[in-house]
N, C-alpha and C positions, 0 to 999 in steps of 0.2 A: 280778189274781187270781195271777199266776206270781210277781210281785214280792212279794206278802203269803206265798205259799208258800215262797219263798227265804228270806225272813226268820223264817219258823217254823221252817224247818228249823235255821237258825243257834241259834235260841232253845231248840228241842228238844235239839238236840246239847250246848248248854252245860249244861243242865239235867240231861241222862244224864250228862255228866263229873262234875259235882257229885256225883249219886247215887253214880256209881261209885266217886268217892274216899271218900265217907261209908261206903259199903261196905266197902272195902278198909281203912278205920281201924277198922271195926266200931262206928262212930257213926251212929246214926240219930236225928234228931231228935225227941223226944217231942212235941212241940207239934204237930206234922205228924201227925195220927192215921192216915194213909193211908201214911206213907212206908214203902216196901219191901213194901208189901200189893199183892195183885193188884187192879189199878184199871182198869176198862173204860171209855173214853170213844169213842163212836161218832165216826168220822171226821165225818159230817156235823154232830155236836154240835160238834167241834172248828172245822169251818167257820162254823158260826154263831155260838159263844162267841168265838172269836178273831179272825176274819177279816170276816165279813160281817154278823152280825147276822140275828134271825130274819126281818124282813120281807126282805131283800135275798135271803137264803139261799131262801126260798120261792121268791121271783121266778126267782131263778137256777134252780131245779130245774125250774120250768115251762117258763122261755123257753131255757135253755140246758144241758139235761141232760147233753149231751155233755162240756161244759166242766166241770160239777161233777164228773162221773165221773173226768176226768183230774186235776182238783185231788184227789179223794180218794184217787187212784192214789199221787200225791206225799205226801199224808198219811199213808197208811199204810206207805208205806217209811222213814217218820221212826224215829229209835230210840225206843223207850219206855223209860219208867223201869224201870230193872231191879227185879224182884222180890227182895226179901232173902230167901235159902234159910233164914234162921231167924226170919222175921217171925210165926211162931206159937209160937215156944218160950215157955213159961210163961204162954200164953194158955189160959182156959178153953174156947175154941173158935176155928175158924178162920172169918176174914171177909175178904170181898172186897169191892168196891164198885163201882156204876155210876150213873149219873144221867141222868135226863131232863130236857131244856130243850125242844128243837125237836120231839123225838119224838112229841109228843103231837098234833103240827099236821099230821104226816105221813099219806098215805094208807095203808091196807092194804099195797098194793104198794111203796110207798116204805119202809115201816116194816119190813117183811120184807128188803126190799135193803139199806138204810143202816143199820140197827139189828140186827135180828133174827139174820139169819143171821152177821154179823160176832161177836156177843155170844156165840151158841152155839158159834162156833169158838174164842174165846178162853177161854169159862168153863168148857166141858167137861172139860177135862183137871184142873182146879181143883177142879169139882164132883166129878168121880170120886174125888179125894183127900180129899173131905169138907170142903170149903169152901164156906161159906154166901156167896152175895151179897145185899149189901144194896143197893136199890134206892131211892135218894132221887127221888121223882117229883115233878113240878112241874105244877100245873094239871090238867086233866081228863084222863087217859089209860087211864079204864075200858076202852076198847075195844082197847087193845094187851095186855091183862092174861091173856087167854086163852092166848095164845102161851106164857105161862110155866107152864102147867099141863102143857105137854109135857116140861118138866123135873122130874128125879126130886123125890118128896117132901120139903119141908123143904128144899130147896136154896137158897130165897131168903126173904129179909126185904124186905118192900116197904112203904114209907113213902108213904102216900097225902097229897094234898094238897087238892084241891076234890072229889074223887070221895066219895059216900056209902059208908062202910065197909060198910054193912049190905046195899046193892046189889052191892058188890065181893065180899062174902062168898058172895053168892049164886052168882056166876060162878066163885070160885075154891074155896070151901069151906074145909078145913083143908089144902089141899094145901100152903101156904106160910104163913110168919108174915105177917099184917097189922098195919101199926103206925099208927095214927090218933089223932086227937084235938088 
């Protein structure tokens, strides 16, 4: 894990340098739809997606939580992609992005620790500035959706995957925008 974290640090640093150079030149690649926008990827999702995979990450959380927490500390210290200060210029609405992969498999306590608290910390200043976050969900994650009712009305656009949109509506009502189908 330590070796993987060091390699990820190099990868993130290189991407941050590239993004800073693009920003300095005023060039953002249009094909990269989230380039320069506020994007939240939980550290546990980074661990899952880039280093361990779902099965190994879930085993690590159960068997070696202290090592997972230490690695998450390393991940959270990595430079993030810079947000383009002009990313919303000329756009009809402000949109940030977040995604679920492993989050739907976490217990409520794990979800709060590894996703919810960091997401709230990251997203709150943006939401206060009128940004709506698009959540691209994967799998069944209805059990996590009540957390989002704590956010201001209309601050989320939530794309469902396997959950029944009618059941989700019973939980969320019209608090946020639901995307399904």
